[in-house]
N, C-alpha and C positions, 0 to 999 in steps of 0.2 A: 403717562407719564407728563409730569410740570414741568412744563421749558422753565429753569433754572439760568440765571444771569451765571454765564461763566467766567470767569478769571484763569487767565496762564499760571503756568506754576513760576515763572521769572517775576511775576507783580506777586502771589502770592509769598511765598516762599522772601522775596525783596522784603515785601511791609513788613513780616514776622520776627526778620532780621532787623529791621529802624525797631521795629516795637519794643524789638528784649533789648536795645540798645540805651531807647529812652527810660526801660523799667532799670537799667544797674545805674543808670547816670542818675536817674531818683532816688534810687538805693543808697547809692555814695550823697546823695546832698542829705538824706536825714543824719546817713556817718559821721556826716563832717557837720554837721546842725548837734549832733548830739557830744563829739569829740576836741568839737572847738566851741566853746559856749557866746564866746562874743559876737557870733555870730550871729545875722537873726536869720526869721525864716522870706523874709523879703531877698534881705542881700542874697542870701544861696539862690535864690530861683533867680535871679537878674547875674548873678555869678555861673550861676550852671544852664541857664532855659537858652544859649548860644548850642552851652556846647552840645546840648539834645539835642538840638536842629539842627547846627553841623556833624554830625555824627551819623544821628540817625540821617538824614537827605544823604551822604555819604555813601553809610550801609546800604542804603535803598539802589543806590546809582551801581554803584560796583554790581551789587548783588542781581540784579534785576540784568544787567545790560551782560555777567557771565551765565546767569542762567538761557537767558537769553540766546546767547549766540552755541553754548555747549549743550542745552538742552531738546529749545523750545525749537527751535530753528531745523536741527536733525530729527526732530521726530514729525514736525510739517513736512519735509524732505523725506519722509519715511511715508505719513499720509499721500500725497503725489505720489510715490510709487505704487502705491497698492491700487488709489484710482486709475494710474495710468492702467496697470495692467488690467484692472477690468474692463478697461473701455479699450483690450485687444492689443496694446502697443506693445511691442519684443521687442525692442532697442533697451540696453540695459539700463539702468537709471542708478549709477551709483551712488549710497551715501556710507561715506566714511565717518564716521563720529570715536574720538578720543573715551568717551566715557563708555565703559565694560558694556552696563547691559543697552546702551541705544545700538552701538554697532550688533552687538547678537542677538537680537529682533533684525537689524538690517539682514543677517546674515540668513537666518530662518527665512525671511521673505523671498532672500535669494533663491533655495533649496526647496521654497515651495513652489516659486517659478521652475526651478529648474524639470521638480515635476510635474507638475501642471504640463508643462510643455512634453514632458518626456511620455506622460497621458494621450497624451493629444493624438499624436502620431499611430499610436498603437490602438488596431481594431477594437471593436466595439466588441462580436463576439466574439472575443477569444476561449479559450477552452480550461476549463479547469481541470483538478488534478481527476476526477470518476470520467471524466470522457466527455461530460454535460458542456452546456455553452451555459452561459453569467447572465 
């Protein structure tokens, strides 16, 4: 598989949100051009240009920070928890999130860890239902 450039979900969603804001402001400028015949295209570009830039930047910044702290950081913590498990780290690494799906993944990793610990302590040659060994 080719090594593609990867971007964070926070960056992607923030960029898309800022782009949608810019498109919306552009559509509004076109509407204003046709609804108020006295405006020129240059005048509308100057009038709405700073709105597009300011709203796009603000949307990007708020979206990025929100997604970074609510999604990207908890997912990174889950990755570290899984990595620690592969290295035999036995202590509990707690990951809590207000995002339902992320918390469900964290709980599933805890269940997996508990099951692995339980299976680790059982003997390898345990008997099956017919009396033979597995």
